[in-house]
C-alpha positions as CSV (number, residue, x, y, z in Angstrom):
1,X,113.6,115.1,110.7
2,X,113.4,114.6,106.9
3,X,114.4,111.3,105.5
4,X,117.5,112.8,103.7
5,X,118.7,114.3,107.0
6,X,118.1,111.0,108.8
7,X,120.2,109.2,106.2
8,X,123.0,111.8,106.6
9,X,123.0,111.4,110.4
10,X,122.9,107.6,110.2
11,X,126.0,107.5,108.1
12,X,128.0,109.4,110.8
13,X,131.7,108.5,110.5
14,X,131.3,107.5,106.8
15,X,130.2,110.9,105.4
16,X,133.7,112.2,104.2
17,X,133.6,110.4,100.8
18,X,130.0,111.4,100.2
19,X,130.7,115.1,101.1
20,X,133.8,115.0,98.8
21,X,131.6,113.7,95.9
22,X,129.0,116.4,96.5
23,X,131.8,119.0,96.5
24,X,133.1,117.7,93.2
25,X,129.6,117.8,91.8
26,X,129.2,121.4,92.8
27,X,132.6,122.4,91.4
28,X,132.1,120.6,88.0
29,X,128.6,122.0,87.7
30,X,129.9,125.5,88.3
31,X,132.7,125.0,85.8
32,X,130.1,124.4,83.1
33,X,129.6,128.2,82.7
34,X,133.3,128.9,82.1
35,X,133.3,127.9,78.4
36,X,130.2,130.0,77.5
37,X,132.0,132.9,79.2
38,X,135.1,132.2,77.1
39,X,133.0,131.9,74.0
40,X,131.7,135.4,74.6
41,X,135.2,136.7,74.7
42,X,136.0,134.7,71.6
43,X,133.3,136.5,69.7
44,X,133.7,139.9,71.1
45,X,137.5,140.1,71.5
46,X,138.7,137.9,68.6
47,X,136.2,137.3,65.8
48,X,134.3,140.6,65.8
49,X,137.4,143.0,65.9
50,X,139.5,140.5,63.8
51,X,142.2,140.2,66.6
52,X,143.7,136.7,66.3
53,X,146.2,137.1,69.2
54,X,144.0,135.8,72.0
55,X,142.6,132.9,69.9
56,X,145.0,130.1,70.8
57,X,145.1,130.9,74.6
58,X,141.3,131.0,74.7
59,X,140.9,127.7,72.8
60,X,143.6,126.1,74.9
61,X,141.9,127.3,78.1
62,X,138.5,126.0,76.9
63,X,140.1,122.6,76.2
64,X,141.8,122.4,79.6
65,X,138.7,123.4,81.4
66,X,136.7,120.8,79.6
67,X,139.2,118.0,80.2
68,X,139.6,119.0,83.9
69,X,135.8,119.0,84.4
70,X,135.4,115.6,82.8
71,X,138.3,114.1,84.9
72,X,136.7,115.6,88.1
73,X,133.4,114.2,87.0
74,X,134.9,110.7,86.6
75,X,136.4,110.9,90.1
76,X,133.2,112.2,91.5
77,X,131.2,109.2,90.2
78,X,133.7,106.3,90.4
79,X,135.7,107.3,93.5
80,X,133.2,109.0,95.7
81,X,129.5,108.7,95.0
82,X,129.2,105.1,93.6
83,X,131.4,103.5,96.3
84,X,129.6,105.6,98.9
85,X,126.2,104.5,97.6
86,X,127.2,100.9,98.1
87,X,128.6,101.7,101.5
88,X,125.4,103.3,102.6
89,X,123.4,100.3,101.4
90,X,125.7,97.9,103.2
91,X,125.7,99.9,106.4
92,X,122.0,100.2,106.5
93,X,121.5,96.5,105.6
94,X,123.9,95.5,108.4
95,X,122.1,97.7,110.9
96,X,118.7,96.3,109.9
97,X,120.0,92.7,110.1
98,X,121.6,93.4,113.5
99,X,118.4,95.0,114.8
100,X,116.3,91.9,113.6
101,X,118.8,89.6,115.3
102,X,118.4,91.5,118.6
103,X,114.6,91.4,118.5
104,X,112.2,89.0,120.3
105,X,109.5,86.9,118.8
106,X,106.9,89.7,118.9
107,X,108.9,91.7,116.4
108,X,108.8,89.0,113.9
109,X,105.0,88.7,114.3
110,X,104.8,92.4,113.3
111,X,107.2,92.1,110.3
112,X,106.6,89.0,108.2
113,X,109.5,87.5,106.2
114,X,108.4,88.9,102.9
115,X,108.0,92.4,104.4
116,X,111.5,92.4,105.8
117,X,113.0,91.0,102.6
118,X,111.4,93.9,100.6
119,X,112.8,96.4,103.0
120,X,116.3,94.9,103.0
121,X,116.5,94.6,99.2
122,X,114.4,96.9,97.0
123,X,114.1,99.7,99.6
124,X,117.8,99.7,100.2
125,X,118.4,99.8,96.4
126,X,116.5,103.1,96.4
127,X,118.9,104.4,99.0
128,X,121.8,103.5,96.7
129,X,120.0,105.3,93.8
130,X,119.5,108.5,95.9
131,X,123.2,108.6,97.1
132,X,124.6,107.7,93.7
133,X,122.4,109.8,91.4
134,X,119.7,111.9,93.0
135,X,122.1,113.7,95.3
136,X,124.5,114.9,92.6
137,X,121.7,115.6,90.2
138,X,120.1,117.9,92.7
139,X,123.4,119.6,93.5
140,X,124.2,119.9,89.8
141,X,120.8,121.5,89.1
142,X,120.9,124.0,92.0
143,X,124.6,125.1,91.5
144,X,124.2,125.3,87.7
145,X,121.1,127.4,88.0
146,X,122.6,129.8,90.5
147,X,125.9,130.2,88.7
148,X,124.2,130.6,85.3
149,X,121.6,133.0,86.6
150,X,124.3,135.1,88.4
151,X,126.4,135.3,85.3
152,X,123.5,136.2,83.0
153,X,122.6,139.0,85.4
154,X,126.0,140.5,85.0
155,X,125.8,140.2,81.2
156,X,122.3,141.7,80.8
157,X,120.1,142.0,83.8
158,X,117.0,143.0,81.8
159,X,117.0,139.9,79.6
160,X,117.7,137.8,82.7
161,X,114.7,139.1,84.5
162,X,112.6,138.3,81.5
163,X,113.7,134.7,81.9
164,X,113.1,134.8,85.6
165,X,109.4,135.4,85.1
166,X,108.8,131.8,84.2
167,X,110.5,130.4,87.3
168,X,107.6,130.9,89.8
169,X,105.3,129.1,87.5
170,X,107.6,126.1,87.3
171,X,107.9,126.1,91.1
172,X,104.1,126.2,91.5
173,X,103.7,123.2,89.2
174,X,106.4,121.3,91.0
175,X,104.8,122.0,94.4
176,X,101.4,120.6,93.1
177,X,103.2,117.6,91.7
178,X,104.9,116.8,95.1
179,X,101.6,117.2,97.0
180,X,99.8,114.7,94.8
181,X,102.6,112.2,94.3
182,X,103.8,111.8,97.9
183,X,100.8,109.7,99.3
184,X,100.8,107.8,96.1
185,X,104.3,106.6,96.6
186,X,103.5,105.5,100.1
187,X,100.6,103.5,98.8
188,X,102.8,102.0,96.1
189,X,105.3,101.0,98.8
190,X,102.6,99.3,100.8
191,X,101.4,97.3,97.7
192,X,104.9,96.2,97.1
193,X,105.2,94.9,100.7
194,X,101.9,93.0,100.3
195,X,103.1,91.5,97.1
196,X,106.4,90.4,98.6
197,X,104.7,88.9,101.6
198,X,102.3,86.9,99.4
199,X,105.2,85.5,97.3
200,X,107.3,84.5,100.3
201,X,104.4,82.8,102.1
202,X,103.4,80.9,99.0
203,X,107.0,79.7,98.4
204,X,107.4,78.7,102.1
205,X,104.0,76.9,102.0
206,X,104.4,75.3,98.6
207,X,104.0,71.8,99.9
208,X,100.7,72.7,101.6
209,X,99.5,74.4,98.4
210,X,100.2,71.3,96.4
211,X,98.8,69.0,99.0
212,X,95.4,70.8,98.9
213,X,95.6,71.4,95.1
214,X,95.2,75.1,95.6
215,X,97.6,76.2,92.9
216,X,94.9,78.0,90.9
217,X,93.7,79.8,94.0
218,X,97.2,81.0,94.9
219,X,97.9,82.1,91.3
220,X,94.7,84.1,91.4
221,X,95.7,85.5,94.8
222,X,99.1,86.5,93.5
223,X,97.6,88.1,90.4
224,X,95.3,90.2,92.7
225,X,98.3,91.6,94.6
226,X,100.3,92.0,91.4
227,X,97.4,93.8,89.7
228,X,97.1,96.2,92.7
229,X,100.8,97.0,92.5
230,X,100.5,97.5,88.7
231,X,97.5,99.8,89.0
232,X,99.1,102.1,91.6
233,X,102.4,102.1,89.7
234,X,100.6,103.0,86.4
235,X,98.5,105.7,88.3
236,X,101.8,107.3,89.5
237,X,103.2,107.2,85.9
238,X,100.0,108.9,84.6
239,X,100.3,111.6,87.2
240,X,103.9,112.2,86.3
241,X,102.9,112.2,82.6
242,X,100.4,115.0,83.3
243,X,103.0,117.2,85.0
244,X,106.2,116.4,83.1
245,X,105.0,117.9,79.7
246,X,103.9,121.1,81.5
247,X,107.3,121.4,83.2
248,X,108.9,120.8,79.8
249,X,106.8,123.4,78.2
250,X,107.6,126.0,80.8
251,X,111.3,125.2,80.6
252,X,111.3,125.6,76.8
253,X,109.6,129.0,77.1
254,X,113.0,130.2,78.3
255,X,114.5,129.3,74.9
256,X,111.8,131.2,73.2
257,X,112.3,134.3,75.4
258,X,116.0,134.2,74.7
259,X,115.4,134.0,70.9
260,X,112.8,136.8,70.8
261,X,113.9,139.2,73.5
262,X,117.6,138.5,73.0
263,X,117.2,139.0,69.3
264,X,115.5,142.4,69.9
265,X,118.3,143.4,72.3
266,X,120.9,142.4,69.7
267,X,119.1,144.3,66.9
268,X,118.8,147.5,69.0
269,X,122.5,147.3,70.1
270,X,121.7,146.6,73.8
271,X,123.9,143.5,73.8
272,X,126.9,142.3,71.8
273,X,127.0,139.2,69.6
274,X,129.2,137.5,72.2
275,X,126.8,138.2,74.9
276,X,123.9,136.9,72.8
277,X,125.9,133.7,72.2
278,X,126.6,133.4,76.0
279,X,122.8,133.8,76.7
280,X,122.0,131.2,74.0
281,X,124.6,128.8,75.4
282,X,123.4,129.2,79.0
283,X,119.6,129.2,78.5
284,X,119.8,125.4,78.8
285,X,121.6,125.9,82.1
286,X,118.4,127.6,83.4
287,X,116.0,125.3,81.6
288,X,117.6,121.9,82.3
289,X,117.6,122.2,86.1
290,X,114.0,123.2,86.0
291,X,113.2,120.4,83.6
292,X,115.0,117.9,85.9
293,X,113.1,119.2,88.9
294,X,110.1,116.9,88.4
295,X,112.3,113.8,88.0
296,X,114.4,114.6,91.1
297,X,111.3,115.4,93.2
298,X,109.7,112.1,92.1
299,X,112.7,110.1,93.1
300,X,112.9,112.0,96.4
301,X,109.3,111.2,97.2
302,X,110.0,107.5,96.4
303,X,113.0,107.7,98.7
304,X,110.9,109.3,101.5
305,X,108.4,106.4,101.3
306,X,111.1,103.7,101.3
307,X,113.3,105.4,103.9
308,X,110.3,105.5,106.3
309,X,110.0,101.7,105.9
310,X,113.7,101.3,106.6
311,X,113.6,103.5,109.7
312,X,110.6,101.6,111.0
313,X,113.0,98.6,111.3
314,X,116.2,100.3,112.2
315,X,114.6,102.4,114.9
316,X,112.2,99.8,116.2
317,X,112.2,99.5,120.0
318,X,114.6,96.7,120.9
319,X,113.1,93.7,122.4
320,X,114.4,92.0,125.6
321,X,118.0,92.7,126.0
322,X,120.7,92.4,128.6
323,X,120.0,94.5,131.6
324,X,122.7,96.7,132.9
325,X,125.2,94.8,134.9
326,X,124.2,91.4,133.5
327,X,126.9,88.7,134.2
328,X,128.5,86.5,131.7
329,X,128.0,82.8,132.4
330,X,131.6,81.7,132.2
331,X,131.5,78.3,133.9
332,X,129.1,75.5,133.2
333,X,126.0,75.8,135.3
334,X,124.8,72.9,137.4
335,X,121.3,73.0,135.9
336,X,119.3,73.8,139.0
337,X,116.0,75.3,137.8
338,X,113.2,77.1,139.7
339,X,110.0,78.9,138.6
340,X,108.6,81.0,141.4
341,X,105.2,82.5,141.0
342,X,105.6,83.3,137.3
343,X,102.8,85.1,135.4
344,X,103.0,86.0,131.7
345,X,100.7,88.0,129.5
346,X,101.2,88.4,125.7
347,X,99.1,91.0,123.8
348,X,96.7,91.3,126.7
349,X,96.1,87.6,126.9
350,X,97.1,85.7,130.1
351,X,99.4,82.9,129.0
352,X,100.9,81.6,132.3
353,X,99.4,82.1,135.8
354,X,101.2,81.4,139.1
355,X,103.7,78.9,137.7
356,X,106.0,77.4,140.4
357,X,108.2,74.3,140.3
358,X,111.8,73.2,140.9
359,X,114.1,70.8,139.1
360,X,117.3,69.7,140.8
361,X,120.5,69.3,138.6
362,X,120.2,66.2,136.5
363,X,116.5,65.7,137.0
364,X,114.0,65.2,134.2
365,X,110.8,67.3,134.1
366,X,107.9,66.2,131.9
367,X,105.2,68.7,130.8
368,X,101.9,67.6,129.4
369,X,99.0,69.8,128.4
370,X,96.5,70.6,125.7
371,X,97.2,73.0,122.8
372,X,97.5,76.5,124.1
373,X,98.0,75.6,127.7
374,X,101.3,77.5,127.9
375,X,103.9,74.7,127.7
376,X,106.1,76.3,125.0
377,X,105.8,79.8,126.6
378,X,107.1,78.3,129.9
379,X,110.3,77.1,128.3
380,X,110.6,80.4,126.4
381,X,110.9,82.1,129.8
382,X,113.8,79.9,130.8
383,X,115.7,80.8,127.6
384,X,114.8,84.5,128.2
385,X,112.8,84.8,124.9
386,X,110.1,86.4,127.0
387,X,110.2,88.1,130.4
388,X,107.5,87.4,133.0
389,X,105.1,90.1,134.1
390,X,105.7,89.0,137.7
391,X,107.6,86.2,139.4
392,X,111.1,84.9,138.7
393,X,112.8,82.2,136.8
394,X,116.1,81.0,138.4
395,X,119.1,79.0,137.0
396,X,121.5,77.9,139.8
397,X,119.7,80.2,142.2
398,X,120.1,83.3,140.1
399,X,117.4,85.1,138.0
400,X,118.0,84.3,134.4
401,X,117.7,88.0,133.7
402,X,120.9,88.5,135.6
403,X,122.8,86.6,133.0
404,X,123.7,87.9,129.5
405,X,121.3,86.2,127.1
406,X,124.0,84.9,124.8
407,X,125.9,83.2,127.6
408,X,122.6,81.8,129.1
409,X,121.5,80.3,125.8
410,X,124.9,78.7,125.1
411,X,124.1,76.4,128.0
412,X,120.5,75.6,127.0
413,X,120.0,73.0,124.3
414,X,116.7,73.5,122.5
415,X,115.0,71.0,120.1
416,X,111.5,71.9,118.9
417,X,108.7,70.2,117.0
418,X,108.8,72.8,114.3
419,X,112.3,72.1,113.1
420,X,114.3,74.7,111.1
421,X,117.3,73.4,109.3
422,X,119.7,75.7,107.4
423,X,120.7,75.3,103.7
424,X,123.9,73.6,104.8
425,X,125.3,70.1,105.2
426,X,124.0,67.7,107.8
427,X,127.3,68.1,109.6
428,X,127.0,71.9,109.5
429,X,123.4,71.8,110.9
430,X,124.4,69.5,113.8
431,X,127.4,71.6,114.7
432,X,125.6,74.9,114.3
433,X,125.8,75.8,118.0
434,X,129.4,74.5,118.2
435,X,131.1,75.2,114.9
436,X,134.5,73.8,115.9
437,X,133.1,70.4,116.9
438,X,135.1,67.5,115.6
439,X,133.6,64.9,113.3
440,X,133.8,62.1,115.8
441,X,131.7,64.0,118.3
442,X,129.2,65.0,115.6
443,X,128.7,61.4,114.7
444,X,128.4,60.4,118.3
445,X,125.6,63.0,118.9
446,X,123.9,61.9,115.7
447,X,123.9,58.3,117.0
448,X,122.4,59.3,120.3
449,X,119.6,61.0,118.4
450,X,119.2,57.8,116.2
451,X,120.2,59.9,113.1
452,X,123.5,58.3,112.2
453,X,121.9,55.3,110.5
454,X,120.0,57.4,107.9
455,X,122.7,60.0,107.5
456,X,125.3,57.4,106.6
457,X,123.0,56.2,103.8
458,X,122.8,59.6,102.2
459,X,124.8,60.3,99.0
460,X,127.6,62.3,100.7
461,X,126.9,61.2,104.3
462,X,127.4,64.1,106.8
463,X,128.5,66.4,103.9
464,X,125.1,66.0,102.2
465,X,123.2,69.3,101.7
466,X,119.8,69.1,103.4
467,X,118.3,71.8,101.2
468,X,116.3,74.9,102.3
469,X,114.6,74.2,105.6
470,X,115.5,70.5,105.2
471,X,113.0,70.0,102.4
472,X,114.7,66.7,101.3
473,X,114.2,65.0,104.7
474,X,111.2,63.5,106.4
475,X,109.7,65.1,109.5
476,X,111.2,62.4,111.8
477,X,114.6,62.8,110.2
478,X,114.5,66.6,110.7
479,X,113.5,66.1,114.3
480,X,116.4,63.7,114.9
481,X,118.9,66.1,113.4
482,X,117.5,68.9,115.5
483,X,117.9,66.7,118.6
484,X,121.5,65.9,117.6
485,X,122.1,69.7,117.2
486,X,120.9,70.3,120.7
487,X,123.0,67.4,122.2
488,X,126.1,68.6,120.3
489,X,126.2,71.7,122.6
490,X,126.4,69.4,125.7
491,X,124.0,71.8,127.5
492,X,123.4,72.1,131.2
493,X,119.7,72.2,130.4
494,X,118.2,70.2,127.6
495,X,114.7,71.2,126.4
496,X,112.8,68.9,124.1
497,X,109.6,70.5,122.8
498,X,107.6,67.6,121.3
499,X,110.8,66.6,119.6
500,X,109.9,62.9,119.0
501,X,106.3,63.5,117.7
502,X,107.2,62.5,114.2
503,X,109.2,59.3,115.0
504,X,107.9,55.8,115.7
505,X,107.6,54.3,119.1
506,X,110.7,52.1,118.7
507,X,112.8,55.1,117.7
508,X,111.4,57.1,120.6
509,X,112.3,54.4,123.1
510,X,115.8,54.2,121.7
511,X,116.2,58.0,122.0
512,X,114.8,57.9,125.6
513,X,117.4,55.3,126.5
514,X,120.1,57.4,125.1
515,X,118.9,60.5,127.0
516,X,119.0,58.6,130.2
517,X,122.6,57.6,129.6
518,X,124.2,60.8,128.3
519,X,127.9,61.3,128.9
520,X,127.4,64.8,130.3
521,X,125.2,66.0,133.1
522,X,122.1,68.0,132.2
523,X,118.7,68.8,133.5
524,X,116.0,67.8,131.0
525,X,112.6,69.4,130.3
526,X,110.5,67.2,128.0
527,X,107.3,68.5,126.5
528,X,105.4,65.7,124.8
529,X,101.9,64.4,124.0
530,X,102.8,60.7,124.5
531,X,102.6,59.4,128.1
532,X,105.5,57.1,127.2
533,X,107.8,60.0,127.0
534,X,107.4,60.7,130.7
535,X,108.2,57.4,132.2
536,X,111.3,57.8,134.3
537,X,110.7,61.5,134.8
538,X,111.3,62.8,138.3
539,X,108.3,65.1,138.0
540,X,105.5,65.5,135.5
541,X,103.6,68.8,135.3
542,X,100.1,68.8,133.8
543,X,99.1,72.2,132.4
544,X,95.8,73.6,131.4
545,X,94.9,77.2,130.6
546,X,98.3,78.5,131.7
547,X,98.2,76.8,135.1
548,X,99.8,73.7,136.6
549,X,96.7,71.6,137.6
550,X,98.6,68.4,138.5
551,X,102.2,67.4,139.4
552,X,104.0,64.3,140.5
553,X,105.7,61.2,139.2
554,X,104.0,58.9,136.7
555,X,102.8,56.5,139.4
556,X,101.6,59.3,141.7
557,X,99.6,60.9,138.9
558,X,98.0,57.6,138.0
559,X,97.1,57.1,141.6
560,X,95.4,60.5,141.7
561,X,93.0,59.3,138.9
562,X,92.8,62.8,137.5
563,X,93.5,64.3,134.1
564,X,96.8,62.5,133.7
565,X,95.1,59.2,134.5
566,X,92.4,60.0,131.9
567,X,94.9,60.7,129.2
568,X,96.9,57.6,130.0
569,X,93.7,55.5,129.8
570,X,92.8,56.9,126.4
571,X,96.3,56.3,125.0
572,X,96.5,52.8,126.3
573,X,92.9,51.8,125.7
574,X,92.1,51.2,129.3
575,X,88.7,53.0,129.4
576,X,86.9,49.8,128.7
577,X,88.4,48.2,131.8
578,X,87.8,50.9,134.3
579,X,86.3,54.3,133.8
580,X,88.5,56.8,135.5
581,X,87.1,59.6,137.6
582,X,88.1,63.1,136.3
583,X,88.7,64.3,139.8
584,X,88.8,67.9,140.9
585,X,88.9,70.7,138.5
586,X,86.8,68.9,135.8
587,X,85.9,72.2,134.2
588,X,88.8,71.7,131.8
589,X,88.2,68.0,131.2
590,X,87.1,68.6,127.6
591,X,90.4,70.2,126.6
592,X,92.4,67.2,127.9
593,X,89.9,64.8,126.3
594,X,90.6,66.4,123.0
595,X,94.4,66.0,123.6
596,X,94.1,62.3,124.4
597,X,91.6,61.6,121.7
598,X,93.9,63.2,119.1
599,X,96.7,60.8,119.8
């Protein structure tokens, strides 16, 4: 399916206004030959025979035709095509955004932020340009050429055939132009995407760039992408510059043929003065569509390149979605969690292997493991961000896949180490999951996360804008706001993924005390690197290479004198007193040593 046909089908239900605009375009274009026809009559029936009677009616008719055509042209642009072009852009942008929202994490790995931003802005603007200008320019050119050619055939078919000789040459040149320019526009689009990605990444990572004094390197990197885009763009312009003059030349040959051949026909009495005037007036109606052909085709090739990028997002296979018959979690779940023989593979790499554990309602589960051991992937399964290759994850005795994802996630509070805050007020960020939350409850949850003290000292308190991604806050402050945001939902399951890594020990102890005395029941899963975070946990899971290698309470794991005991010894400087034995499974001992040594 061509990209134009795809756009037409995609706008199903919104095509009436566009079709009306195209119809008006065809009508007004066809009307452009009426006045040359009347001019022929004016010469042959009024001026040449000296008959003034039809003069006023002819002039009045020409005036009415011109005014009517201009009014229809105005309606075509401002009532139909321009509003429809904005509608098309809005519909496509909404569809793209909705598709992105419905995708899983793997989709965002394939399409970086800068890539998506380019597709949702500049690419969509090309769609607007095609609907608003290219569509009517193409219809104008085709209809005008057909009508003018047909009329001229009736006036003098010999002279018309002389003009038609040039047409195949113009079509041949246009075909060559399309063949060369099509892959060049695809390349230009790829360079634009690379440029947009580089700019977005650099802006997002601006602090890192400055911290490592890499401004000059990043400027050079940007200039490289910018120069590549410029070179391809200039190359395309040079190709167009080679073909455009040739098309102009061939189009202007039509004027020369009219002057020479038409003059000879007039001299030998094979056509009247009025017919000659009609030919002279309508030669441009043959030449101009052919002259516009290169511009229209170039724009269509640009559109084909950008539409292919848009379709890649709009028609991307949807990630995990609600299975047929999935139930809405209407009531508050108790928080009974069970992983049963879960295995997960991502991009061919085994992430989790044979994961099984239970958490009764209200219990606290601690998860400890080295980087890459699968801790975050495990909780992503519970929130249905991924689906296991085998095994099941249960909430209240039912597979999480049997619930709708939106209702499931409304009862799971998630606070992660890599905190994202919106460009909103502190209050808006905390109440993000519960927009109707009253201010008293917001302050209460902030106090439980030990965030109220620093929020109240801000210039506008809870109304203070935190800036993009919370750039005006410290790492610990962002983490505490993220924790308050998770608590504000009063979830049945609270997941803390290294949420207190950027806070001091005193703050961490305060938060732990608050979590132990929440005013709503919830099951807690805590991922942390500090052993102190797990004291009081009902069960601690020690993970390595996607497996649970140890489990038990803090005291039980210390008594086992395995990995957990080793990490505890490193963190509390107990190695000098008694050297722990690594115990069974010491093949992974080095990975846990690095974890403990890094703390």
